[in-house]
N, C-alpha and C positions, 0 to 999 in steps of 0.2 A: 713669673719665667713660664711662657706656655710654649716654646719650643723643646723639644726633646735632645737633649745633647749628652753624649757620654762623658761620665766624671774624668775620663783620662783625656779625651779631646778639650775638655774644658782646661784641665791643668797645663796642658801643652800648649795651648792657645795663649793662656794667661802668661806662662812665662817667655813666650815668645814677644809678647807685645811689652812685657817689662824688662827686657833685656838691658835698657839704658838705666834702670833703677836698681842694678844689681849692687849690692854693698860690697865694699873692699875694706873698710876700716869703722873703727869707733872711736870718737874724738872724748875722752874723759874729761876734758877741761868744760866741753859743752853739754856733754852727755847727750850726744846726737851721734847719727851714722853718718858716713861719709860715702860717696862714690868715685872719690878719687883720693888717692893717699894725701895726707898733710902733715905739718911739722909735728904736731902733737898727738897724731891718731895710731891707734895699735891696729896693725893690719888684721883681717880676719883672715884664719889659718885655709890652707887650702881645701876645697870642699869638692865631692863628687858630684853633688846638688847646687843649689843655689841659696842665697840669703838676698831676699829682695825689700825694697821700698815701695815697690809698686802699691799705688794707692788702693787698686781693686782688691789686691791680695789683703792688704792690710784691713779694708773695710770688712771684707769677708771674715777676717779672724776676730774682727771686733763685734760679731754676730753671732746668735745660735738659734735654736729651734725657739726659745722662749721669746725672741725679739722684745726682750725688756731691758736688758742689761745691755750697754756698749762700751767697752774699754780698748781704745785703739792701741796696737801695739807699733814700735816704731820699727820693726822688721819681721818679715816671715821666712822661714826657713823652709825649704821644699829638699828635704835630705835624699841625696843619691843613695845612701848606703847607711848602716848602722853607725860605722865610724865618725859620720857627718854629726849625727846626735852627740855622741862620745865629745867630739871637739867643741861643738857649740855649748854643750853644759859646761864644759871647762874653761872656755871662753867667756860665759856670761857670768860664773862664779868669780871670775877674776876681775871682770869690769864692774860688779856689782849690780849685774841684771838680773830681773826677773824671768823665768822662762816656763812654758808649759808645751803640752803635745795636744792637738786637737785633730779629732778623727771626723765624724760627721757632723761634730757640733749639733748632737742632739740634746744634750743639757739646757737648761730653760733658764738659768739666772745668772750667767758670766761665769760659770765654775771653770771652763778652760780658756777664759779670757786673760790677757796681760796688758794692764795700762802700762806703757812706754817702755815694754820689754820685748822679748821674743816668743813668737808662737811658732811651732813646729808642725808642720801640715803633714799629717802620718799617711796621708792618701798616695804618696808615693811611695810607701813600704808596703804595698798591698799584696805581695807575692804570697802564694800557697807553696811553700818550698818542698813540703813531702806529704804524701798520705801514705800511710801504713796500716796496717791490719787494726790496730787499735788506738792509733793517734793520728794526728797531723801536725805539723810543725808550719806555723803561718805567722806573717809579718802582722803587726799591730794596725796597719791601715785597711787591711782587709776586710769587707763586711762578712758578716754569718751568711748571706746569701751567696756571695762569691765562694765561701768556703762549701757550702752546701752543694753547689754545683760542681764543685772539684770533686767530691765525696760520692754523690750520689750514684755516678756510672760504676761504682765500684760497690754499690750495696752497702753504703755506709753514712752514718749521719752523726754531728755532733748530738750527744745525749739531751741537752736542753737548748732549744732555740728560743728568742726574744719572738714575740708577736710580729714585730716589724723587721725584717730582715736587712734593711738597709743601715744597721747599727754596725759600727768597727768593733772588731775584737778586743783591740787595746782599750776602747772605751768601756765595754761592759764587764772588762776584766778588772777596770780599774773602780768598778763602782758596785757589781754584784753579777746583773743578767738572769733576772727571773723570768720564767715562762711557765705555759701549762704543762710540762713535763717535770717539773720542778717537786712534783708531789712523789716522784718516785728516785730523781737525780739531784737534788738539791737545786742550787742556782749554778750559773756557768763557771764561777770560780772555784766550785767544789770538783770540777771535772778537768782542770788543768794538771798536767805531770810537770811541766818544767817552765821556768821564764829564763829570757835573758832580758838584763835590765840596764839602764845606765842610772847610777845614784846621783844624787845631787852632788856628790864629790866629783862627779865626772868619771866614775869606775864602772867598766863594762863587766859584769857579774852575772854568772848563771847560778840559779837557784831551785832547788826543788824540795820535795819532804825530807830529801837524805842529803842536800847539800845546802849550805846557808839556810838553814830552816827558819831562822827568826826573820830573815829579809823576805823569804817567800810568803811567810805569814802576812807580813804588815803591807806588801805590795798589793796581795790580791784583795779586792775592795778597799784599798788605801786610798783611793781619790787621788791619786798622784803627788802624794804628799813625800814619799821617800826615793821613788825612783820612777823611771819613764820605761814602760814595757816596749821593747824593740824586737821581740820575737817570742812567741808562746807555744808550745807544746800541749795541745788539747786533745781529750779523749774523743773516741767514736766508738759508736756501736753499731752493728747490723740495723740498716733500714728497711722497714716494709714497704709495701708498693702501695697500699691502700689505706684510706682514712675514712670512716664511718662517725659522722658527725651528730651529735644528739644536743638538740635545745629543748631545756625544759623550762617552761615559764610557772611562775608563782605569784600569787596576790600578797602573799604574808611573810614578811623578812624572817620572822622566827623560823616557820617551815622551811623557807629557803636555806638560811645557816644549818638547820639540823640535817637536811639531806646532804648539803656539802660537807659536812663533817663526817658522815656516814660514807660517803664515796672517797674521802681522803684516806679514811681509817681502812678500808678493805683494800682499796687500790684496783678496783675492777676495771677503771679507764686508764688508758695510756696518758690522756692529756686531760687536766680538770681546771678550767677557769669560769668565769661567771660574771654578769653585769647587773646593773642598775638602770632600769630604762623607764622613762616617762611613759605612764599610761597610754595605751592606745584609743582608749575612748574619748580622750580629749579633757577627762576630767582630772584635777590636781591629783598629785601623787606619783607613785612609783609601783613599777612591778621589776621582777626579779628573776633573771634567766642563767640557768646552769648551762654551760658550753660545756660537754665535754666528748671527747673523741676516743675511738677505739682504732688501734692502728693495726692491719692485718697483711697477709698476703696470701692471695688464693693459692689454693681452694679452700683455705681455711675462711671462714666467715665469720663475723661477729654474732653471738647469739643475742638477738634484742630483748628477748624476755628475761634472761639471766641478768643483762646489763642493768635493767630497769626494774629488778626487782627488790622488794624492801622499802622502795622510796613511799612518799607521803601520798595517799590517796588525796590530799587536797591539792595537789599539782593543777595547774589550771589546763595546762595544754603540753604537747610534746611535738617537736619535727625533727625527723631523721632523715639525713641528706648523705648520699655518696660523694667521696672525692679520693683524688689520689693522694700519696703522702706528699708530693713536691707541690701539688694543687693546694692543699691545705696549707704548706709551710710557706708560701708566697701568696696567700690570699689577700694579703692588704695592699699589695702592690698597686692594682688598678686602682683602688680607692686614694692612695697617696697620689697617683698621677692626677687624678680628678680634681683633688684639694689643692694641688699645685697649678692647675689649669684655671683654677676660680680665684685663685690667689689666697684661699682662706691658710695654706700652709703657711703663708708668711705673715699671718697676724699673730699679735702676741698671744703665748701658750703658757699661762702661770700655773702649770701642773702641779699636784700634791700626792706625794705617794705615801701612805702610813701603813705601819704593820700594827695591828690591832690584836690585842690577846683574846683569843678566842672565847674564853669565859665573861668578857666585856664585850664583844662584839655586837650584840644587840642592843644594849645601853648606846655604845660610842656611836655606832653607824645609825642608829635610827633617831638619835638626837642630831646628828648631822644632817640626815636627810629631811628633818623637820626643817632646818634653815634655809634649804637650797631650792632651787627652781631650776628647770631647764635653761632658763637664761643665765643663770650662773654658771652654767658648765659650757653653754654654747654647742657646737656640732660634737665635740668630744663624748665618748663615753664615759661612764664611771665603771671602772673593774672592781669586783667583789669577789674574792676567790681563797681558799684555805690552801697552808702549806705546814708541813711537819718539821719544827725545829731540829728536830734529830738529824734531817738531812742536809743540814748548814753546818760546813766544818771549818769555815772560815773566820777566824776570831774577830776582825774588824767589821764584819758583814752582820750589823746588831739588830737583833729581834727580841721580842719580849720574852722574859723567862717563863716561858709556858711550852706545853708540848705541842699545842696547836695554834696558828695566829692566821689571820686574814690581811691580804693585802686590800687596803681600800685606797683606791687609786681615782683622783679626778683629774681627768684628762681634758682640762678647761681648754676655750676658745676665746679670746676678748672679741665679740663680734663688734664689726666696723672698726676695730682696734680704738674702740671708746676709752679715753683716759680716766674716766669715772668710772665705768665697770672694771677697769683692769684695777683701780685702787681699791675698789670693793672686794674683788675676787683674792688680791693679795693679803686685806685684811683677813679676809674669810679663812685664807690658808692658815696665817698665824694662830687665829682662835682655835680652829680644828686641831692644829698640832698641839697645842698646849692642852687641849682637852683629852686629847689621847695621850699625851705623856703623862698626865695626872691619873690616868687609868692603866698606867704600866706599859705605854705602848712606845712606840719607836716610829723614825721615818726612814725612808729610802733615799739618800739625799742626791738627787738628780734634778728637783724640782725646784719651785719658788717659793721662799719663804722668807719675807723682808725681816731685817735686823737681827739675822741668825748670828750670835756674838760667840765668843770664846764660852762664856759660861754655859749657852747650850751646847756647845760642841762636848764640853766635858759631862754634861748630863747624858748627853747621845753615848758617849763611849763608856760611861760608869766605870766598872771595876778594869776596863782596857785602857784607862784614860795614861796612866803612868807609863803602859807599854808604848801608847802613841807618841807623847813627849819625848820618852827615851830614843824611840826609833828616829825621830826627826833630829835630835842631837847627832845620834849615830851616823845617818844616811844622809842628811841634808843639813849641816850644822849652819850655814849661811843664810838658810831659808829661800832658797834659790828658785824651788819647784811649785808651781800651781798655785799662786797667790790668789786666785779666783774664788777658791773656797773659803778665804777668810777665816782659817782655823788657826794661823799662828802669826 
């Protein structure tokens, strides 16, 4: 898609052309939808939005950013209200249908897809309902970019932003939401004050740390297994206006890891990430780049010497670049538009995100990089940056049992959509995952690992597994919600 079309216009246009495909009933004898009432059909309750069998809507819901797995739903709900979600979850449960909510579709392995079931398109629930002094109330289909555009004029920002601002609030709160500010503020699920959700029983429930605490604890980073988020109250903090960006380059992995941990532990920067990159001289191997940012508001300015003090003398180079806070937050937007224009956005993306114990990072990452070449990654970067597990408060956001961990993220693209390369990348993901688990690591379950089964999930959740299974029995006893995770 090279023409730039607004999401709202795209949804409205699709809805107009699909008017004739609006569903009115479900026939339990044929297990199919009907566009007109029949003798055995169970009518769909009145909706503020629409339930459609439009082929284009179904094809979109059968795809995601990974472009690897394709499960075709039999209908797509475009809710006009929270009540539409309540009504359709109850209807799906009564008719023994599976249902899941899809935001921007940025997962990579069919996690939000539903074969022969119902996909809820959350993009019609994208309102920013209120912006207050320390929090905002927002619909699940709003992107973090839309939220920031609403809060920035008031001098406010969410405490943690993902690198790509086009992700939905409901989507990242269902998985975690890590970013460069996580060194200070945890992940996005750690910044939530309250949720309104629809459980697998079809119950509309508000939950927080002080009300329905167990539901609150399992929905955040709960991968859509217990309830669907329909409204979130997320924290806000004062926003600076400036951003000073420091890119520090290293030739040695061990030195890079040591300096990253130093910066994590003393917290001198506002934002801390980093990348593994191919060497620039054309020789095989990798170089390492710390990406650190100091936020500020003039007349205050960052002290370069103080921010770089105490780092290794073996650092190869450094660049310092001024930016604005909003310019930095939306820095990836032009690159995303370019990738869409040249078609690479629509190629397979078998991403892999691992949390590696800091004590084993040199070994795990070093061994992994020894098996990888730039061709194995494609045009995507490799992220490698630290976080403190003390900042993570949500029980289902699983990280290694150490004070510090590294996110090791292979943002793969399959060049030319080559099936043989894709198969090799998926096999590599599985091998790297297994090696990391053997070293005490975990994974961030938004990417692509083939043949991930119940035993893997049980190992992933560890001592939280009994909580997971109990919550499923309590809040989604008929396993209606989010079957694409293949957990139950």
